[in-house]
C-alpha positions as CSV (number, residue, x, y, z in Angstrom):
1,X,70.7,-14.6,-33.2
2,X,67.6,-13.6,-31.3
3,X,64.6,-15.9,-31.6
4,X,61.2,-14.8,-30.6
5,X,59.9,-16.9,-27.6
6,X,56.8,-17.9,-29.6
7,X,59.0,-19.2,-32.4
8,X,60.9,-21.2,-29.8
9,X,57.7,-22.8,-28.7
10,X,56.9,-23.8,-32.3
11,X,60.4,-25.3,-32.7
12,X,60.1,-27.4,-29.6
13,X,56.4,-28.5,-29.9
14,X,54.4,-28.9,-33.1
15,X,51.1,-28.9,-31.3
16,X,50.5,-25.1,-31.4
17,X,51.1,-25.0,-35.1
18,X,48.7,-27.9,-35.6
19,X,46.1,-26.2,-33.5
20,X,46.5,-23.0,-35.5
21,X,46.1,-24.9,-38.8
22,X,42.9,-26.6,-37.5
23,X,41.5,-23.2,-36.3
24,X,42.2,-21.5,-39.7
25,X,40.8,-24.4,-41.7
26,X,37.6,-24.2,-39.6
27,X,37.4,-20.5,-40.3
28,X,37.6,-21.2,-44.0
29,X,35.0,-24.0,-43.9
30,X,32.6,-21.9,-41.8
31,X,32.8,-19.1,-44.4
32,X,32.2,-21.5,-47.3
33,X,29.2,-22.9,-45.5
34,X,27.4,-19.6,-45.3
35,X,24.3,-19.7,-47.5
36,X,25.2,-16.7,-49.6
37,X,28.8,-17.7,-50.0
38,X,27.8,-21.3,-50.9
39,X,25.5,-19.9,-53.6
40,X,28.2,-17.6,-54.8
41,X,30.7,-20.5,-55.1
42,X,28.2,-22.7,-56.9
43,X,27.8,-19.9,-59.5
44,X,31.6,-19.6,-59.7
45,X,31.7,-23.4,-60.5
46,X,29.2,-22.9,-63.3
47,X,31.2,-19.9,-64.6
48,X,34.4,-22.0,-64.5
49,X,32.6,-24.6,-66.7
50,X,31.8,-22.0,-69.3
51,X,28.4,-20.5,-68.3
52,X,27.8,-16.8,-69.3
53,X,28.3,-14.4,-66.5
54,X,25.0,-12.6,-67.1
55,X,23.2,-15.9,-66.2
56,X,24.8,-16.0,-62.7
57,X,23.3,-13.0,-60.9
58,X,25.2,-13.2,-57.6
59,X,28.5,-13.8,-59.2
60,X,27.9,-11.0,-61.8
61,X,26.9,-8.6,-59.0
62,X,30.0,-9.3,-57.0
63,X,32.2,-8.6,-60.0
64,X,30.7,-5.1,-60.5
65,X,29.2,-4.0,-57.1
66,X,31.5,-3.2,-54.2
67,X,28.7,-3.7,-51.6
68,X,27.9,-7.2,-52.9
69,X,31.6,-8.2,-53.1
70,X,32.4,-6.8,-49.7
71,X,29.3,-8.5,-48.1
72,X,30.6,-11.9,-49.3
73,X,34.3,-11.4,-48.4
74,X,34.1,-9.4,-45.2
75,X,32.9,-12.3,-43.0
76,X,36.0,-14.3,-44.1
77,X,38.4,-11.5,-43.4
78,X,36.9,-10.8,-40.0
79,X,37.0,-14.5,-39.0
80,X,40.6,-14.9,-40.3
81,X,41.7,-11.8,-38.4
82,X,40.1,-13.0,-35.1
83,X,41.8,-16.5,-35.6
84,X,45.2,-15.0,-36.4
85,X,44.9,-12.8,-33.3
86,X,44.8,-16.0,-31.2
87,X,47.3,-17.9,-33.5
88,X,49.6,-15.2,-34.8
89,X,52.0,-17.8,-36.5
90,X,49.2,-19.7,-38.2
91,X,49.4,-20.1,-42.0
92,X,46.3,-19.0,-43.8
93,X,44.7,-21.9,-45.8
94,X,44.7,-20.1,-49.2
95,X,47.3,-19.8,-51.9
96,X,49.0,-16.5,-51.5
97,X,52.1,-14.6,-52.4
98,X,53.8,-11.3,-51.5
99,X,55.9,-9.5,-54.0
100,X,57.1,-6.0,-53.4
101,X,54.1,-3.9,-52.5
102,X,51.5,-6.4,-53.9
103,X,49.9,-9.1,-51.8
104,X,47.8,-11.7,-53.7
105,X,45.5,-14.3,-52.1
106,X,43.4,-16.7,-54.1
107,X,40.2,-17.4,-52.2
108,X,38.9,-20.1,-54.5
109,X,39.5,-21.7,-57.9
110,X,37.0,-24.0,-59.6
111,X,37.6,-25.4,-63.1
112,X,38.8,-22.4,-65.2
113,X,37.5,-19.6,-62.8
114,X,39.0,-18.1,-59.7
115,X,38.3,-15.3,-57.2
116,X,41.3,-13.5,-55.9
117,X,42.0,-10.6,-53.5
118,X,44.8,-8.2,-54.4
119,X,46.2,-5.7,-51.9
120,X,48.4,-2.9,-53.1
121,X,50.4,-1.3,-50.3
122,X,51.5,2.3,-50.1
123,X,53.9,3.1,-52.9
124,X,55.0,5.7,-55.4
125,X,56.7,4.1,-58.3
126,X,57.9,5.3,-61.7
127,X,56.4,4.0,-64.9
128,X,57.5,0.4,-65.6
129,X,59.4,-0.4,-68.8
130,X,57.3,-3.4,-69.9
131,X,53.8,-4.8,-69.7
132,X,52.5,-8.4,-69.9
133,X,49.4,-9.8,-71.6
134,X,48.0,-13.2,-70.8
135,X,44.6,-14.6,-72.0
136,X,41.1,-15.1,-70.7
137,X,38.9,-12.4,-69.1
138,X,38.8,-10.8,-65.7
139,X,36.5,-8.4,-63.8
140,X,37.9,-6.2,-61.0
141,X,36.1,-4.2,-58.3
142,X,37.7,-1.9,-55.7
143,X,36.7,-2.7,-52.1
144,X,38.6,0.2,-50.6
145,X,41.7,2.4,-51.0
146,X,42.9,4.9,-53.5
147,X,45.4,4.7,-56.3
148,X,46.5,5.9,-59.8
149,X,46.9,3.5,-62.6
150,X,47.5,3.2,-66.3
151,X,45.4,1.0,-68.5
152,X,47.3,-0.4,-71.5
153,X,45.8,-1.8,-74.6
154,X,46.9,-3.4,-77.8
155,X,45.6,-1.5,-80.9
156,X,47.1,-3.8,-83.5
157,X,50.0,-6.2,-84.1
158,X,53.1,-5.5,-86.2
159,X,56.3,-7.5,-87.1
160,X,58.2,-8.0,-83.8
161,X,55.6,-6.5,-81.6
162,X,52.4,-4.5,-81.2
163,X,51.0,-1.0,-81.3
164,X,50.1,0.1,-77.8
165,X,47.8,2.8,-76.4
166,X,47.6,3.8,-72.7
167,X,45.2,5.9,-70.5
168,X,45.6,7.1,-66.9
169,X,42.8,6.2,-64.5
170,X,42.0,7.0,-60.9
171,X,40.9,4.0,-58.7
172,X,39.0,4.4,-55.5
173,X,36.2,2.6,-53.6
174,X,33.6,1.3,-56.0
175,X,35.7,1.4,-59.1
176,X,35.1,-1.6,-61.4
177,X,36.3,-2.7,-64.8
178,X,36.4,-5.6,-67.2
179,X,39.5,-6.7,-69.1
180,X,40.3,-8.9,-72.1
181,X,43.6,-10.2,-70.8
182,X,45.0,-10.8,-74.2
183,X,44.7,-7.1,-75.2
184,X,44.2,-5.1,-72.0
185,X,46.3,-4.7,-68.9
186,X,46.3,-2.4,-65.8
187,X,49.5,-1.0,-64.2
188,X,49.1,0.5,-60.7
189,X,51.6,3.3,-60.5
190,X,50.8,5.1,-57.2
191,X,48.9,4.1,-54.1
192,X,47.9,6.8,-51.7
193,X,45.6,4.6,-49.5
194,X,46.0,0.8,-49.3
195,X,44.1,-0.6,-52.3
196,X,42.0,-3.7,-52.0
197,X,40.7,-5.2,-55.2
198,X,38.6,-8.4,-55.8
199,X,39.2,-10.1,-59.1
200,X,37.0,-12.6,-60.9
201,X,39.0,-14.3,-63.6
202,X,38.3,-17.1,-66.1
203,X,41.0,-18.7,-68.2
204,X,40.6,-20.0,-71.8
205,X,40.3,-23.7,-72.4
206,X,43.6,-23.4,-74.2
207,X,45.5,-20.5,-72.7
208,X,47.6,-18.3,-74.9
209,X,51.2,-17.7,-74.2
210,X,52.1,-14.9,-71.8
211,X,53.7,-12.1,-73.9
212,X,55.7,-9.2,-72.6
213,X,56.2,-5.9,-74.6
214,X,58.2,-2.7,-74.1
215,X,55.9,0.2,-73.3
216,X,57.9,2.8,-75.2
217,X,57.8,1.0,-78.6
218,X,55.7,-2.1,-78.3
219,X,58.5,-4.5,-79.1
220,X,58.1,-8.0,-77.8
221,X,60.8,-8.9,-75.3
222,X,59.6,-12.2,-73.9
223,X,57.1,-15.0,-74.3
224,X,56.3,-17.9,-71.9
225,X,53.8,-20.7,-71.7
226,X,50.6,-20.0,-69.9
227,X,49.9,-23.7,-69.4
228,X,52.2,-25.5,-66.9
229,X,51.8,-28.7,-69.0
230,X,53.4,-27.0,-72.0
231,X,56.3,-25.9,-69.9
232,X,56.8,-29.5,-68.7
233,X,56.7,-30.8,-72.3
234,X,59.3,-28.2,-73.3
235,X,61.6,-29.2,-70.4
236,X,61.1,-32.9,-71.2
237,X,62.1,-32.3,-74.9
238,X,65.2,-30.4,-73.8
239,X,66.1,-33.1,-71.4
240,X,65.7,-35.9,-73.9
241,X,67.9,-34.0,-76.4
242,X,70.6,-33.3,-73.8
243,X,70.6,-37.0,-72.9
244,X,71.1,-37.9,-76.6
245,X,68.0,-40.2,-76.5
246,X,67.8,-41.1,-80.2
247,X,65.3,-43.8,-79.3
248,X,62.7,-41.0,-78.6
249,X,63.1,-39.4,-82.0
250,X,59.7,-40.6,-83.3
251,X,58.0,-39.1,-80.3
252,X,59.9,-35.8,-80.6
253,X,59.0,-35.6,-84.3
254,X,55.4,-36.2,-83.3
255,X,55.6,-33.4,-80.8
256,X,56.8,-31.1,-83.6
257,X,53.8,-31.8,-85.8
258,X,51.0,-30.5,-83.4
259,X,50.6,-28.4,-80.3
260,X,51.6,-25.0,-79.0
261,X,54.1,-23.3,-81.3
262,X,56.9,-22.9,-78.7
263,X,56.7,-26.6,-77.7
264,X,56.8,-27.6,-81.4
265,X,59.8,-25.4,-82.0
266,X,61.7,-26.9,-79.1
267,X,60.9,-30.4,-80.6
268,X,62.3,-29.2,-84.0
269,X,65.5,-28.0,-82.3
270,X,66.0,-31.3,-80.4
271,X,65.3,-33.4,-83.6
272,X,68.0,-31.4,-85.5
273,X,70.4,-32.1,-82.7
274,X,69.7,-35.8,-82.4
275,X,69.6,-36.6,-86.1
276,X,70.4,-34.1,-88.8
277,X,68.6,-35.9,-91.6
278,X,65.4,-36.4,-89.7
279,X,65.5,-33.0,-88.1
280,X,66.2,-31.2,-91.4
281,X,63.5,-33.0,-93.3
282,X,61.1,-32.1,-90.5
283,X,62.2,-28.4,-90.8
284,X,61.6,-28.5,-94.5
285,X,58.2,-30.0,-94.2
286,X,57.2,-27.2,-91.8
287,X,58.7,-24.5,-94.0
288,X,56.7,-25.8,-97.0
289,X,53.4,-25.4,-95.1
290,X,52.2,-21.9,-95.6
291,X,49.3,-22.2,-93.1
292,X,51.7,-23.3,-90.3
293,X,52.5,-20.5,-87.8
294,X,56.0,-21.8,-87.7
295,X,56.5,-21.8,-91.5
296,X,58.4,-18.4,-91.7
297,X,60.6,-19.2,-88.8
298,X,61.3,-22.7,-90.2
299,X,62.1,-21.2,-93.7
300,X,64.5,-18.7,-92.1
301,X,66.3,-21.4,-90.1
302,X,66.4,-23.7,-93.2
303,X,68.1,-21.0,-95.3
304,X,70.6,-20.2,-92.5
305,X,71.5,-23.9,-92.1
306,X,71.9,-24.5,-95.8
307,X,74.2,-21.4,-96.1
308,X,76.4,-22.7,-93.3
309,X,76.1,-26.4,-94.2
310,X,75.5,-26.8,-98.0
311,X,75.7,-30.6,-97.7
312,X,72.2,-30.5,-96.0
313,X,70.6,-30.2,-99.5
314,X,71.8,-33.7,-100.2
315,X,69.8,-35.2,-97.4
316,X,66.9,-37.5,-98.3
317,X,63.7,-35.6,-97.9
318,X,65.3,-32.2,-98.3
319,X,65.7,-32.1,-102.1
320,X,62.7,-29.7,-102.5
321,X,64.1,-27.3,-100.0
322,X,65.5,-24.3,-101.9
323,X,68.5,-22.4,-100.5
């Protein structure tokens, strides 16, 4: 295997990598210390705490005006480029990821708000099969490039999915748009000149689950937690159940009483597995609560279990559960 000489140096001596890290951190700090950028980031902090965008003039302008956004970001890009020319193996001090033809770099996150750069590289792709909707709001402005995209919106909900509408749009320098992430999405389908977009996003205090739908019929195909804490709770519940930890049953029942629906449902499943009587009584309680979003699913599972195991009707606390 051939190894580039510069990589050999990094393997034998950590000093160059440390030097690169210091230089790139300094570039980031110098950019953040600029008067206009510092004011911009202060307004972002207020926005992340819940302030209305129209009360934050510089932040609002950057979300809709390409010249304003570029004036704030261009000094950073230039400084990073110059630093990387000297330290080509340095790691930029921002969260970033590369997937396919899309590069994402989060410049800053404060409270619930974030500013992100997205770069779509040259591509010609067919129409995807699904679309995802998250929650919160975002504003996007095109700093350069040219592409074709499809905006997808949810018109209404229906059993098992949603009714979807779509519209083709052309994106070029200066384009800007605002999205309600729970009902609107954008799919870039063709990039004819590398596309650079700045995104301003603010999450909800309690983010909604991420839902994925088929584009051709709007059927829901997947749902996942938007909050990492919910995912951790769900995994913890599954682990306790798989370990047979009956001593944690009161806590599991408590988790089934309140919280995000998918976490509660996992708690119900684990309660049933750990103790049939407690779990089934819990299931019946939820099924008897018409205002509970899990009521219909609980009633369906209750009927299915009673049909398979008629003896469940004899359990204490389940006598009011009709088959």
